[in-house]
Structures are given as C-alpha cells and as structure tokens.
Backbone as a printed PyTorch tensor [residue, N CA C, xyz], in Angstrom:
tensor([[[  0.8510,  -1.1990,   0.0000],
         [  0.0000,   0.0000,   0.0000],
         [  0.8840,   1.2450,   0.0000]],

        [[  0.6030,   2.1580,  -0.9100],
         [  1.3480,   3.4100,  -0.9380],
         [  1.1080,   4.2120,   0.3380]],

        [[  1.9480,   5.2170,   0.5390],
         [  1.8250,   6.0770,   1.7120],
         [  0.4430,   6.7180,   1.7620]],

        [[ -0.1420,   6.7050,   2.9450],
         [ -1.4210,   7.3720,   3.1750],
         [ -1.1580,   8.5840,   4.0550]],

        [[ -1.5200,   9.7400,   3.5650],
         [ -1.3550,  10.9790,   4.3190],
         [ -2.6950,  11.3570,   4.9430]],

        [[ -2.6490,  11.8350,   6.1570],
         [ -3.8690,  12.1940,   6.8940],
         [ -3.8420,  13.6660,   7.2590]],

        [[ -4.8980,  14.3840,   6.9130],
         [ -5.0280,  15.8020,   7.2490],
         [ -6.3400,  16.0190,   7.9920]],

        [[ -6.3270,  16.2470,   9.3010],
         [ -7.5600,  16.6220,   9.9990],
         [ -7.9350,  18.0620,   9.6320]],

        [[ -9.1260,  18.2550,   9.0890],
         [ -9.5020,  19.5440,   8.5350],
         [-10.8140,  20.0650,   9.1100]],

        [[-10.9180,  21.3890,   9.1920],
         [-12.1690,  22.0290,   9.5620],
         [-12.4430,  22.0120,  11.0570]],

        [[-13.5280,  22.6770,  11.4230],
         [-13.9010,  22.8090,  12.8310],
         [-14.1930,  21.4650,  13.4750]],

        [[-14.6400,  20.4880,  12.6870],
         [-14.9640,  19.1700,  13.2260],
         [-13.7920,  18.2030,  13.1060]],

        [[-12.6340,  18.7280,  12.6610],
         [-11.4330,  17.8910,  12.5290],
         [-11.7420,  16.6000,  11.7700]],

        [[-12.3420,  16.7660,  10.6280],
         [-12.6520,  15.6360,   9.7610],
         [-11.3680,  15.1380,   9.1130]],

        [[-11.1380,  13.8530,   9.1710],
         [ -9.9260,  13.2840,   8.5870],
         [-10.0560,  13.2070,   7.0730]],

        [[ -9.1560,  13.9050,   6.3920],
         [ -9.0240,  13.8220,   4.9460],
         [ -7.8090,  12.9400,   4.6670]],

        [[ -7.9640,  11.9890,   3.7690],
         [ -6.8660,  11.0740,   3.4390],
         [ -6.4310,  11.2950,   1.9950]],

        [[ -5.1200,  11.2950,   1.7920],
         [ -4.5500,  11.5060,   0.4680],
         [ -3.6660,  10.3100,   0.1220]],

        [[ -3.9430,   9.6980,  -1.0270],
         [ -3.2000,   8.5400,  -1.4910],
         [ -2.5480,   8.8810,  -2.8210]],

        [[ -1.2870,   8.5160,  -2.9780],
         [ -0.5930,   8.7460,  -4.2370],
         [ -0.8510,   7.5840,  -5.1760]],

        [[ -1.4130,   7.9010,  -6.3460],
         [ -1.6900,   6.8800,  -7.3420],
         [ -0.7060,   6.9200,  -8.4850]],

        [[ -1.1640,   6.4950,  -9.6470],
         [ -0.2900,   6.4430, -10.8210],
         [  0.0310,   7.8410, -11.3300]],

        [[  1.2390,   7.9670, -11.9040],
         [  1.6510,   9.1990, -12.5890],
         [  1.5340,  10.4350, -11.6970]],

        [[  1.8380,  10.2730, -10.4080],
         [  1.8120,  11.3890,  -9.4530],
         [  0.4220,  12.0150,  -9.3170]],

        [[ -0.5970,  11.2340,  -9.6210],
         [ -1.9680,  11.6980,  -9.4070],
         [ -2.4470,  11.2060,  -8.0420]],

        [[ -3.1730,  12.0490,  -7.3480],
         [ -3.5990,  11.7410,  -5.9850],
         [ -5.0920,  11.4860,  -5.9140]],

        [[ -5.4540,  10.5630,  -5.0220],
         [ -6.8400,  10.3640,  -4.6160],
         [ -7.0160,  11.0610,  -3.2680]],

        [[ -8.0100,  11.8980,  -3.1650],
         [ -8.2990,  12.6070,  -1.9170],
         [ -9.6520,  12.1340,  -1.4040]],

        [[ -9.6690,  11.6310,  -0.1840],
         [-10.8950,  11.1100,   0.4260],
         [-11.4060,  12.1110,   1.4580]],

        [[-12.6330,  12.5790,   1.2750],
         [-13.3390,  13.4380,   2.2320],
         [-12.6180,  14.7570,   2.5410]],

        [[-12.4530,  15.6290,   1.5410],
         [-11.8170,  16.9270,   1.7950],
         [-12.7750,  17.9330,   2.4160]],

        [[-12.5460,  18.2760,   3.6770],
         [-13.3980,  19.2470,   4.3660],
         [-13.0590,  20.6790,   3.9910]],

        [[-11.9250,  20.8910,   3.3470],
         [-11.5620,  22.2210,   2.8630],
         [-10.6820,  22.0430,   1.6410]],

        [[-10.4470,  23.1230,   0.9370],
         [ -9.6560,  23.0460,  -0.2950],
         [ -8.2340,  23.5640,  -0.1360]],

        [[ -8.0410,  24.6560,   0.6100],
         [ -6.7260,  25.3140,   0.6430],
         [ -5.6460,  24.4060,   1.2100]],

        [[ -5.9410,  23.7350,   2.3370],
         [ -4.9280,  22.8530,   2.9370],
         [ -4.6090,  21.6740,   2.0260]],

        [[ -5.6250,  21.1650,   1.3510],
         [ -5.4000,  20.0410,   0.4430],
         [ -4.5100,  20.4660,  -0.7180]],

        [[ -4.8040,  21.6200,  -1.3170],
         [ -3.9950,  22.0860,  -2.4410],
         [ -2.5560,  22.3640,  -2.0220]],

        [[ -2.3700,  22.9710,  -0.8600],
         [ -1.0040,  23.2250,  -0.3820],
         [ -0.2470,  21.9300,  -0.1580]],

        [[ -0.9200,  20.9480,   0.4140],
         [ -0.2550,  19.6690,   0.6570],
         [  0.1070,  18.9820,  -0.6590]],

        [[ -0.8170,  18.9640,  -1.6070],
         [ -0.5290,  18.3460,  -2.8970],
         [  0.6450,  19.0220,  -3.5790]],

        [[  0.6740,  20.3360,  -3.5210],
         [  1.8010,  21.0710,  -4.1250],
         [  3.1170,  20.7100,  -3.4530]],

        [[  3.0930,  20.5510,  -2.1330],
         [  4.3280,  20.2300,  -1.4060],
         [  4.8620,  18.8520,  -1.7810]],

        [[  3.9890,  17.9610,  -2.2050],
         [  4.3890,  16.6050,  -2.6030],
         [  4.4800,  16.4520,  -4.1210]],

        [[  4.2600,  17.5540,  -4.8340],
         [  4.2860,  17.5550,  -6.2960],
         [  3.2970,  16.5450,  -6.8710]],

        [[  2.1000,  16.5510,  -6.2950],
         [  1.0310,  15.6700,  -6.7330],
         [ -0.0600,  16.4810,  -7.4290]],

        [[ -0.7590,  15.8390,  -8.3620],
         [ -1.9000,  16.4290,  -9.0430],
         [ -3.1600,  15.7120,  -8.5940]],

        [[ -4.1930,  16.4490,  -8.2780],
         [ -5.4410,  15.8390,  -7.8310],
         [ -6.1640,  15.2000,  -9.0120]],

        [[ -6.3610,  13.8820,  -8.9160],
         [ -7.0680,  13.1790,  -9.9780],
         [ -8.4860,  12.8190,  -9.6190]],

        [[ -8.7010,  12.3540,  -8.3850],
         [-10.0260,  11.8870,  -7.9780],
         [-10.3020,  12.2580,  -6.5310]],

        [[-11.5260,  12.6470,  -6.2660],
         [-12.0400,  12.8240,  -4.9050],
         [-13.0310,  11.6960,  -4.6440]],

        [[-12.9010,  11.0560,  -3.4880],
         [-13.8690,  10.0360,  -3.0660],
         [-14.5540,  10.5250,  -1.7960]],

        [[-15.8770,  10.4490,  -1.7910],
         [-16.6680,  10.8870,  -0.6350],
         [-17.3200,   9.6740,   0.0140]],

        [[-17.0040,   9.4440,   1.2820],
         [-17.5100,   8.2490,   1.9540],
         [-18.9990,   8.3260,   2.2470]],

        [[-19.5250,   9.5440,   2.4530],
         [-20.9510,   9.7060,   2.7060],
         [-21.3220,  11.1750,   2.5920]],

        [[-22.6130,  11.4760,   2.7850],
         [-23.1380,  12.7690,   2.3970],
         [-23.2180,  13.8480,   3.4450]],

        [[-22.3130,  13.8950,   4.4050],
         [-22.2980,  14.9900,   5.3820],
         [-21.2980,  16.0620,   4.9820]],

        [[-21.7070,  17.3220,   5.1720],
         [-20.9570,  18.4600,   4.6310],
         [-19.5360,  18.5500,   5.1660]],

        [[-19.3110,  18.1180,   6.4110],
         [-17.9440,  18.2110,   6.9220],
         [-16.9940,  17.2780,   6.1720]],

        [[-17.5340,  16.3960,   5.3290],
         [-16.6970,  15.5140,   4.5180],
         [-16.5760,  15.9890,   3.0750]],

        [[-17.3740,  16.9630,   2.6640],
         [-17.2550,  17.4170,   1.2690],
         [-17.2530,  18.9350,   1.0990]],

        [[-17.0070,  19.6700,   2.1660],
         [-17.0700,  21.1350,   2.0930],
         [-16.0480,  21.7300,   1.1260]],

        [[-14.9340,  21.0430,   0.8940],
         [-13.9030,  21.5790,  -0.0020],
         [-14.0230,  21.1330,  -1.4430]],

        [[-15.0160,  20.3130,  -1.7460],
         [-15.0630,  19.6720,  -3.0600],
         [-15.2960,  20.6560,  -4.2010]],

        [[-16.2830,  21.5250,  -4.0780],
         [-16.6270,  22.4240,  -5.1880],
         [-15.4280,  23.2580,  -5.6170]],

        [[-14.6920,  23.7960,  -4.6530],
         [-13.5230,  24.6100,  -4.9910],
         [-12.4070,  23.7510,  -5.5890]],

        [[-12.2170,  22.5500,  -5.0790],
         [-11.1830,  21.6750,  -5.6400],
         [-11.5160,  21.3020,  -7.0840]],

        [[-12.7730,  21.0790,  -7.3850],
         [-13.1650,  20.7820,  -8.7600],
         [-12.8930,  21.9770,  -9.6620]],

        [[-13.2120,  23.1750,  -9.1800],
         [-12.9500,  24.3690,  -9.9870],
         [-11.4620,  24.5460, -10.2540]],

        [[-10.6480,  24.2490,  -9.2630],
         [ -9.2050,  24.4900,  -9.3820],
         [ -8.4650,  23.3880, -10.1390]],

        [[ -9.0140,  22.1800, -10.1470],
         [ -8.2530,  21.0630, -10.7140],
         [ -8.9950,  20.2700, -11.7800]],

        [[-10.2960,  20.4350, -11.9000],
         [-11.1000,  19.6640, -12.8380],
         [-11.0030,  18.1650, -12.5730]],

        [[-10.8910,  17.7890, -11.3060],
         [-10.8250,  16.3760, -10.9340],
         [-12.2130,  15.7490, -11.0020]],

        [[-12.2670,  14.4210, -10.9410],
         [-13.5460,  13.7340, -10.8790],
         [-13.9670,  13.5560,  -9.4220]],

        [[-15.2730,  13.3880,  -9.2190],
         [-15.8250,  13.1790,  -7.8840],
         [-16.5780,  11.8520,  -7.8690]],

        [[-16.2170,  11.0000,  -6.9150],
         [-16.8300,   9.6800,  -6.7580],
         [-17.4500,   9.6330,  -5.3690]],

        [[-18.6980,   9.2080,  -5.2740],
         [-19.3320,   9.2360,  -3.9590],
         [-20.3770,   8.1590,  -3.7790]],

        [[-20.8760,   8.0870,  -2.5570],
         [-21.8730,   7.0860,  -2.1830],
         [-23.1850,   7.3410,  -2.9190]],

        [[-23.6270,   6.3490,  -3.6890],
         [-24.7870,   6.5100,  -4.5760],
         [-26.0540,   6.8590,  -3.8190]],

        [[-26.2850,   6.2230,  -2.6840],
         [-27.5340,   6.4360,  -1.9480],
         [-27.5440,   7.7590,  -1.1850]],

        [[-26.4350,   8.4830,  -1.1920],
         [-26.3680,   9.7900,  -0.5260],
         [-26.3550,  10.9470,  -1.5140]],

        [[-26.6370,  10.6830,  -2.7910],
         [-26.5160,  11.7340,  -3.8030],
         [-27.3460,  12.9620,  -3.4750]],

        [[-28.5660,  12.7780,  -2.9530],
         [-29.3900,  13.9440,  -2.6390],
         [-28.7940,  14.7650,  -1.5060]],

        [[-28.0280,  14.1390,  -0.6200],
         [-27.4030,  14.8640,   0.4760],
         [-26.2920,  15.7820,  -0.0300]],

        [[-25.6020,  15.3770,  -1.0890],
         [-24.5470,  16.2100,  -1.6570],
         [-25.1000,  17.4910,  -2.2720]],

        [[-26.4110,  17.5270,  -2.4850],
         [-27.0400,  18.6910,  -3.1000],
         [-27.8660,  19.5120,  -2.1280]],

        [[-27.8960,  19.1180,  -0.8430],
         [-28.8000,  19.7610,   0.1120],
         [-28.0640,  20.2000,   1.3700]],

        [[-28.1410,  21.4770,   1.6850],
         [-27.5200,  21.9810,   2.9150],
         [-28.2090,  21.3950,   4.1390]],

        [[-29.5220,  21.3150,   4.1190],
         [-30.2580,  20.8090,   5.2830],
         [-29.9760,  19.3320,   5.5220]],

        [[-30.0060,  18.5350,   4.4680],
         [-29.8230,  17.0920,   4.6280],
         [-28.3790,  16.7140,   4.9500]],

        [[-27.4400,  17.5520,   4.5710],
         [-26.0240,  17.2290,   4.7790],
         [-25.4480,  17.8280,   6.0600]],

        [[-26.2770,  18.4340,   6.8810],
         [-25.8150,  19.0310,   8.1440],
         [-24.8140,  20.1570,   7.9180]],

        [[-25.0250,  20.9460,   6.8770],
         [-24.1150,  22.0530,   6.6010],
         [-24.1460,  23.1060,   7.7020]],

        [[-25.1960,  23.1150,   8.5190],
         [-25.2720,  24.0990,   9.5930],
         [-24.2020,  23.8640,  10.6640]],

        [[-23.5660,  22.6850,  10.6570],
         [-22.4550,  22.4640,  11.5810],
         [-21.2070,  23.2420,  11.1630]],

        [[-21.1810,  23.7280,   9.9180],
         [-20.0400,  24.5090,   9.4150],
         [-20.5780,  25.7810,   8.7680]],

        [[-21.2460,  26.6520,   9.5590],
         [-21.9440,  27.8080,   8.9870],
         [-21.0230,  28.8600,   8.3870]],

        [[-19.7450,  28.8200,   8.7310],
         [-18.8050,  29.8100,   8.2090],
         [-18.3460,  29.4700,   6.7920]],

        [[-18.7110,  28.2930,   6.2750],
         [-18.3600,  27.8970,   4.9130],
         [-19.6280,  27.8910,   4.0770]],

        [[-19.6950,  28.7020,   3.0160],
         [-20.9010,  28.7020,   2.1770],
         [-21.1450,  27.3210,   1.5840]],

        [[-22.3860,  26.8760,   1.6360],
         [-22.7130,  25.5630,   1.0740],
         [-22.7260,  25.6330,  -0.4380]],

        [[-22.0570,  24.6850,  -1.0640],
         [-22.1100,  24.5240,  -2.5120],
         [-22.4440,  23.0710,  -2.8130]],

        [[-23.4640,  22.8300,  -3.6240],
         [-23.8220,  21.4450,  -3.9440],
         [-22.7300,  20.7660,  -4.7600]],

        [[-22.6970,  19.4640,  -4.6690],
         [-21.6870,  18.6650,  -5.3550],
         [-22.3840,  17.6430,  -6.2380]],

        [[-21.9010,  17.5120,  -7.4710],
         [-22.3980,  16.4940,  -8.3890],
         [-21.3610,  15.3810,  -8.5090]],

        [[-21.8390,  14.1550,  -8.5680],
         [-20.9450,  13.0090,  -8.6840],
         [-20.7120,  12.6600, -10.1480]],

        [[-19.4730,  12.3720, -10.4790],
         [-19.1460,  11.8520, -11.8040],
         [-19.3100,  10.3410, -11.8560]],

        [[-19.0280,   9.7010, -10.7320],
         [-19.2300,   8.2590, -10.5870],
         [-19.7440,   8.0050,  -9.1810]],

        [[-20.3820,   6.8580,  -8.9880],
         [-20.8890,   6.5380,  -7.6600],
         [-20.6400,   5.0660,  -7.3540]],

        [[-20.7490,   4.7350,  -6.0780],
         [-20.5620,   3.3540,  -5.6530],
         [-21.6270,   2.9890,  -4.6220]],

        [[-21.8470,   1.6960,  -4.4910],
         [-22.7580,   1.1570,  -3.4810],
         [-22.2440,  -0.2120,  -3.0880]],

        [[-23.0000,  -0.8780,  -2.2360],
         [-22.5750,  -2.1580,  -1.6880],
         [-22.1420,  -3.1430,  -2.7720]],

        [[-20.9290,  -3.6690,  -2.6380],
         [-20.4220,  -4.6730,  -3.5580],
         [-19.6920,  -4.1420,  -4.7630]],

        [[-19.7200,  -2.8330,  -4.9930],
         [-19.0430,  -2.2600,  -6.1610],
         [-17.5310,  -2.2390,  -5.9770]],

        [[-16.8330,  -2.4400,  -7.0760],
         [-15.3800,  -2.2590,  -7.1160],
         [-15.0740,  -1.2100,  -8.1640]],

        [[-14.1860,  -0.2900,  -7.8510],
         [-13.8440,   0.7720,  -8.7950],
         [-12.3840,   1.1620,  -8.6190]],

        [[-11.8560,   1.8080,  -9.6400],
         [-10.4600,   2.2310,  -9.6340],
         [-10.3830,   3.7420,  -9.7740]],

        [[ -9.5140,   4.3510,  -9.0040],
         [ -9.2700,   5.7920,  -9.0840],
         [ -7.7630,   6.0180,  -9.0720]],

        [[ -7.2510,   6.6760, -10.0950],
         [ -5.8150,   6.9560, -10.2130],
         [ -4.9860,   5.6640, -10.0960]],

        [[ -5.5290,   4.5800, -10.6180],
         [ -4.8310,   3.3130, -10.5870],
         [ -4.9580,   2.5350,  -9.2970]],

        [[ -5.7080,   3.0530,  -8.3300],
         [ -5.9000,   2.3980,  -7.0310],
         [ -7.2900,   1.7700,  -7.0130]],

        [[ -7.3680,   0.5080,  -6.6020],
         [ -8.6370,  -0.2050,  -6.6030],
         [ -9.2780,  -0.1810,  -5.2190]],

        [[-10.5610,   0.1160,  -5.1930],
         [-11.3540,   0.1530,  -3.9640],
         [-12.5360,  -0.7960,  -4.1190]],

        [[-12.9610,  -1.3710,  -2.9960],
         [-14.1580,  -2.2050,  -2.9680],
         [-15.0790,  -1.6910,  -1.8630]],

        [[-16.3340,  -1.4880,  -2.2010],
         [-17.2950,  -0.9060,  -1.2510],
         [-18.1210,  -1.9930,  -0.5880]],

        [[-18.2940,  -1.8670,   0.7280],
         [-19.2190,  -2.7010,   1.4670],
         [-20.2410,  -1.7900,   2.1330]],

        [[-21.4970,  -1.9290,   1.7600],
         [-22.5270,  -1.0640,   2.3050],
         [-22.6810,  -1.2350,   3.8060]],

        [[-22.6530,  -0.1150,   4.5240],
         [-22.8360,  -0.1210,   5.9800],
         [-23.7820,   1.0110,   6.3730]],

        [[-25.0300,   0.9710,   5.9120],
         [-25.9750,   2.0480,   6.2510],
         [-26.2140,   2.1260,   7.7530]],

        [[-26.5930,   3.2940,   8.1770],
         [-26.8650,   3.5370,   9.5890],
         [-26.5850,   4.9900,   9.9280]],

        [[-25.3510,   5.4250,   9.7120],
         [-25.0160,   6.8410,   9.8960],
         [-25.6960,   7.6610,   8.8020]],

        [[-25.6280,   7.1720,   7.5700],
         [-26.4630,   7.6300,   6.4570],
         [-26.8330,   6.3920,   5.6450]],

        [[-27.7820,   6.5490,   4.7390],
         [-28.2040,   5.4110,   3.9240],
         [-27.0860,   4.8950,   3.0270]],

        [[-26.2300,   5.8080,   2.5740],
         [-25.2060,   5.4250,   1.6050],
         [-23.8610,   5.0560,   2.1800]],

        [[-23.6990,   5.0990,   3.4730],
         [-22.3960,   4.8110,   4.0800],
         [-21.8480,   3.4650,   3.6090]],

        [[-20.5730,   3.4620,   3.2670],
         [-19.8840,   2.2370,   2.8870],
         [-18.5130,   2.2120,   3.5420]],

        [[-18.0280,   1.0130,   3.8230],
         [-16.6120,   0.8340,   4.0920],
         [-15.9270,   0.6870,   2.7450]],

        [[-14.7710,   1.3300,   2.5880],
         [-13.9990,   1.2240,   1.3620],
         [-12.7270,   0.4370,   1.6480]],

        [[-12.6380,  -0.7550,   1.0690],
         [-11.4750,  -1.6120,   1.2430],
         [-10.4460,  -1.2900,   0.1650]],

        [[ -9.1940,  -1.1910,   0.5790],
         [ -8.0990,  -0.9200,  -0.3460],
         [ -6.8800,  -1.6840,   0.1580]],

        [[ -6.6130,  -2.8350,  -0.4380],
         [ -5.5690,  -3.7470,   0.0300],
         [ -5.8150,  -4.0950,   1.5010]],

        [[ -4.8950,  -3.7450,   2.4010],
         [ -5.0420,  -4.1090,   3.8180],
         [ -5.5790,  -2.9650,   4.6640]],

        [[ -6.3080,  -2.0610,   4.0110],
         [ -6.8070,  -0.8560,   4.6730],
         [ -8.3130,  -0.7430,   4.4660]],

        [[ -9.0030,  -0.2230,   5.4650],
         [-10.4080,   0.1450,   5.3360],
         [-10.5550,   1.6420,   5.6270]],

        [[-11.1740,   2.3580,   4.6980],
         [-11.5820,   3.7390,   4.9600],
         [-13.0400,   3.6670,   5.4060]],

        [[-13.2670,   3.9840,   6.6950],
         [-14.5580,   3.6830,   7.3270],
         [-15.5090,   4.8650,   7.3740]],

        [[-15.0930,   6.0410,   6.9040],
         [-15.9800,   7.1900,   7.0130],
         [-16.4160,   7.3840,   8.4520]],

        [[-17.7120,   7.6240,   8.6470],
         [-18.2410,   7.8070,  10.0060],
         [-19.0460,   6.5970,  10.4790]],

        [[-18.8060,   5.4420,   9.8800],
         [-19.4710,   4.2340,  10.3630],
         [-18.8090,   3.7200,  11.6330]],

        [[-17.4870,   3.5940,  11.5910],
         [-16.7450,   2.9750,  12.6910],
         [-15.5920,   3.8690,  13.1050]],

        [[-15.5000,   4.1340,  14.4180],
         [-14.4020,   4.9140,  14.9860],
         [-13.5870,   4.0530,  15.9430]],

        [[-12.4770,   4.5980,  16.3820],
         [-11.6800,   3.9450,  17.4200],
         [-12.5030,   3.9400,  18.7140]],

        [[-13.0780,   2.7930,  19.0560],
         [-13.8500,   2.6590,  20.2750],
         [-15.2770,   3.1390,  20.2090]],

        [[-15.7490,   3.5340,  19.0370],
         [-17.1040,   4.0780,  18.9490],
         [-17.6650,   3.8630,  17.5480]],

        [[-18.8390,   4.4390,  17.2920],
         [-19.4940,   4.3530,  15.9860],
         [-20.1300,   5.7020,  15.6680]],

        [[-20.6200,   5.8420,  14.4450],
         [-21.2640,   7.0780,  14.0380],
         [-22.6500,   7.2340,  14.6220]],

        [[-23.0890,   8.4660,  14.7580],
         [-24.4040,   8.7600,  15.2910],
         [-25.4820,   8.4010,  14.2710]],

        [[-26.6970,   8.2280,  14.7350],
         [-27.7750,   7.7580,  13.8650],
         [-29.0210,   8.6310,  13.9670]],

        [[-28.8110,   9.9400,  14.1120],
         [-29.9610,  10.8380,  14.2720],
         [-30.0900,  11.8470,  13.1410]],

        [[-29.3730,  11.6620,  12.0450],
         [-29.4540,  12.6010,  10.9370],
         [-30.3470,  12.1040,   9.8140]],

        [[-30.3530,  12.8580,   8.7210],
         [-31.1580,  12.5020,   7.5620],
         [-30.7090,  11.1430,   7.0240]],

        [[-31.6340,  10.2690,   6.7640],
         [-31.4720,   8.9050,   6.2260],
         [-30.7400,   7.9680,   7.1780]],

        [[-30.4930,   8.4040,   8.4080],
         [-29.8350,   7.5480,   9.3990],
         [-30.8440,   6.5650,   9.9880]],

        [[-30.3100,   5.4870,  10.5560],
         [-31.1870,   4.4680,  11.1500],
         [-30.4070,   3.6500,  12.1590]],

        [[-30.8940,   3.6220,  13.3940],
         [-30.2590,   2.8060,  14.4140],
         [-30.3430,   1.3250,  14.0940]],

        [[-31.4760,   0.8890,  13.5420],
         [-31.6450,  -0.5230,  13.1960],
         [-30.6890,  -0.9240,  12.0810]],

        [[-30.5520,  -0.0430,  11.0720],
         [-29.6080,  -0.3280,   9.9890],
         [-28.1750,  -0.3600,  10.5120]],

        [[-27.8590,   0.5280,  11.4350],
         [-26.5090,   0.5370,  12.0020],
         [-26.2170,  -0.7820,  12.7000]],

        [[-27.1710,  -1.3050,  13.4250],
         [-26.9580,  -2.5800,  14.1010],
         [-26.6930,  -3.7010,  13.0990]],

        [[-27.4260,  -3.7060,  11.9960],
         [-27.1760,  -4.7100,  10.9710],
         [-25.7940,  -4.5290,  10.3460]],

        [[-25.3980,  -3.2660,  10.1360],
         [-24.0800,  -3.0000,   9.5670],
         [-22.9590,  -3.4400,  10.5130]],

        [[-23.1500,  -3.2070,  11.7960],
         [-22.1300,  -3.6140,  12.7710],
         [-21.9850,  -5.1300,  12.8100]],

        [[-23.0920,  -5.8390,  12.6350],
         [-22.9880,  -7.2990,  12.5650],
         [-22.1890,  -7.7230,  11.3380]],

        [[-22.3960,  -7.0390,  10.2030],
         [-21.6060,  -7.3310,   9.0050],
         [-20.1210,  -7.0840,   9.2500]],

        [[-19.8180,  -5.9710,   9.9110],
         [-18.4260,  -5.6330,  10.1820],
         [-17.7930,  -6.6730,  11.0980]],

        [[-18.5300,  -7.1310,  12.0890],
         [-17.9780,  -8.0980,  13.0330],
         [-17.6680,  -9.4350,  12.3690]],

        [[-18.2650,  -9.6740,  11.1880],
         [-18.0540, -10.9350,  10.4830],
         [-16.9650, -10.8500,   9.4150]],

        [[-16.3600,  -9.6810,   9.2360],
         [-15.2710,  -9.5450,   8.2520],
         [-14.0960, -10.4040,   8.6790]],

        [[-13.5720, -11.1780,   7.7430],
         [-12.4350, -12.0390,   8.0320],
         [-11.1230, -11.2870,   7.8470]],

        [[-10.1250, -11.6420,   8.6400],
         [ -8.8210, -11.0080,   8.5180],
         [ -8.7430,  -9.6940,   9.2700]],

        [[ -7.5660,  -9.0900,   9.2160],
         [ -7.3660,  -7.8330,   9.9290],
         [ -7.0370,  -6.7210,   8.9410]],

        [[ -7.4260,  -5.5270,   9.2900],
         [ -7.2100,  -4.3510,   8.4560],
         [ -6.8630,  -3.1670,   9.3490]],

        [[ -6.0740,  -2.2550,   8.8140],
         [ -5.9470,  -0.9440,   9.4350],
         [ -7.1880,  -0.1430,   9.0740]],

        [[ -7.7960,   0.4850,  10.0590],
         [ -9.0420,   1.2220,   9.8450],
         [ -8.7780,   2.7180,   9.9870]],

        [[ -9.0440,   3.4530,   8.9090],
         [ -8.9340,   4.9080,   8.9180],
         [-10.3410,   5.4990,   8.9340]],

        [[-10.6690,   6.1730,  10.0180],
         [-12.0260,   6.6830,  10.2260],
         [-12.1370,   8.1530,   9.8670]],

        [[-13.3820,   8.6220,   9.8180],
         [-13.6420,  10.0070,   9.4570],
         [-13.2500,  11.0090,  10.5270]],

        [[-13.1220,  10.5500,  11.7660],
         [-12.7050,  11.4080,  12.8720],
         [-11.8830,  10.5620,  13.8370]],

        [[-10.9430,  11.1980,  14.5150],
         [-10.1680,  10.4980,  15.5280],
         [ -9.0160,   9.6960,  14.9530]],

        [[ -8.4230,   8.8840,  15.7990],
         [ -7.2100,   8.1590,  15.4320],
         [ -7.5330,   6.8780,  14.6720]],

        [[ -6.5540,   6.4070,  13.9240],
         [ -6.7080,   5.1380,  13.2220],
         [ -6.7100,   3.9950,  14.2350]],

        [[ -7.1470,   2.8340,  13.7810],
         [ -7.2380,   1.6670,  14.6430],
         [ -7.0770,   0.4370,  13.7730]],

        [[ -7.3680,  -0.7160,  14.3070],
         [ -7.3760,  -1.9410,  13.5090],
         [ -8.6990,  -2.6480,  13.7260]],

        [[ -9.0740,  -3.4450,  12.7560],
         [-10.3320,  -4.1630,  12.8750],
         [-10.2780,  -5.1530,  14.0270]],

        [[ -9.1340,  -5.8090,  14.2110],
         [ -9.0190,  -6.7770,  15.3100],
         [ -9.1730,  -6.0950,  16.6640]],

        [[ -8.6230,  -4.8990,  16.8120],
         [ -8.7630,  -4.1530,  18.0660],
         [-10.2250,  -3.7990,  18.3160]],

        [[-10.9030,  -3.3330,  17.2620],
         [-12.3050,  -2.9340,  17.4330],
         [-13.1870,  -4.1330,  17.7500]],

        [[-12.9210,  -5.2610,  17.1230],
         [-13.7130,  -6.4640,  17.4280],
         [-13.5610,  -6.8590,  18.8980]],

        [[-12.3920,  -6.5990,  19.4240],
         [-12.1140,  -7.0150,  20.8060],
         [-12.5800,  -6.0080,  21.8460]],

        [[-12.4320,  -4.7100,  21.5430],
         [-12.6430,  -3.6900,  22.5670],
         [-13.7650,  -2.7120,  22.2930]],

        [[-14.2240,  -2.5880,  21.0800],
         [-15.2950,  -1.6270,  20.7880],
         [-16.6140,  -2.1810,  21.3430]],

        [[-17.2420,  -1.4920,  22.2830],
         [-18.4540,  -2.0360,  22.9120],
         [-19.6220,  -2.2110,  21.9430]],

        [[-19.5870,  -1.4920,  20.8400],
         [-20.6890,  -1.5880,  19.8740],
         [-20.5470,  -2.7860,  18.9380]],

        [[-19.3810,  -3.3880,  18.9140],
         [-19.1650,  -4.5610,  18.0730],
         [-19.2360,  -5.8550,  18.8570]],

        [[-19.5610,  -5.7700,  20.1300],
         [-19.6020,  -6.9570,  20.9680],
         [-20.7340,  -7.9080,  20.5890]]])
C-alpha cells in the first residue's frame, strides 16, 4: 500500500486522506476544505485526480466544489447519498456555517459490492448504512476507509437525515463478520485496527 497521508480539517477535525496513485496523481478522500489540500498536494508535487466521498455529510465534502474548480478532478461518492450532496439541510451544513454551502455532483458513484479504480488504485465498497443510507466501508488492500461508520472505540451517530439505528446494528454485525485484519482509517479520531475494534469496541460486541 502506498503512503497514506492524513489531514484533519475544519472545525470538526474531519480526517481527509490523500493517497498517491499512478503518474503522481492523488486520490483525496473526504476533503473538508480546499486550501490545505492544495497546499499539501503542491508540497508533494502531486496532481489531484479523484475525490472520493464516503458519505453525504458536509464536513466531509465542504472543499469539493472549490477543488473541482481548481483542478477539474472527478468526484466519486456514495450513490444512496446523492441527494445529500445537493442539500444543505440534509447534509448538516449548519455544523459549518462559516463555509458557504455549494452542492456537489458526482461523476461516478458506488454502493454495496461495487469495485472501482481511481488513479490506478482499486477500492471495494461494502454497504454499511446507519449513519447515512449510503455509508460504505472502502477496502483498499489491507486498509479500510470507514468514514463515520466505525471509529476507534465508537461508531457514528444515527440521528441525521437517512440515518437508522436498526440499519446501524445490521451493519455492525456485518463488520464483526469480516475475516482477517485491516488498518481502519475513520472520518474522525485516530486510526485503529479491525481486530482491536472487534475485541474492545463495545458496539461490536
């Protein structure tokens, strides 16, 4: 697995992940702002090729519109959250009122079971609805990008638009049945491992 860079961005310290793909093109996952991402890419002499959005909350896509204007990159996101990318109310944009809301259009989308490639990097989606309807875990070699489904010792909240506590419980059962171990990079907080979460996360018991 190539180097994964982590940038906590915005008032909610949303984790943005940057992966170097083919031909010095970068995949950026969940950019909460644009300026820090562009500065980081420039410092590494990388060109933004693809943005991937794990789900439809504004703190995960607040920087997308400006990044698209500046780089003409593609945007890939959770298919069942498409309406959230276009709605300030549904995406909880009021949590970041100092950033003007701009809707985002997807060039490609993914859902449960889909496999796709961005900048030469292959991802596989496993649907984990609960935090939002479209939430997915994104598997990439020995890594999982978990968005706001699974955190170190916790899970995502289930009181927003398209969220469901019952769906979250079903998703957690799916996660507990995943074979093997993975490094888990979440939307907030520190990274963890799947084996650690299976053992110590009270919600996966």
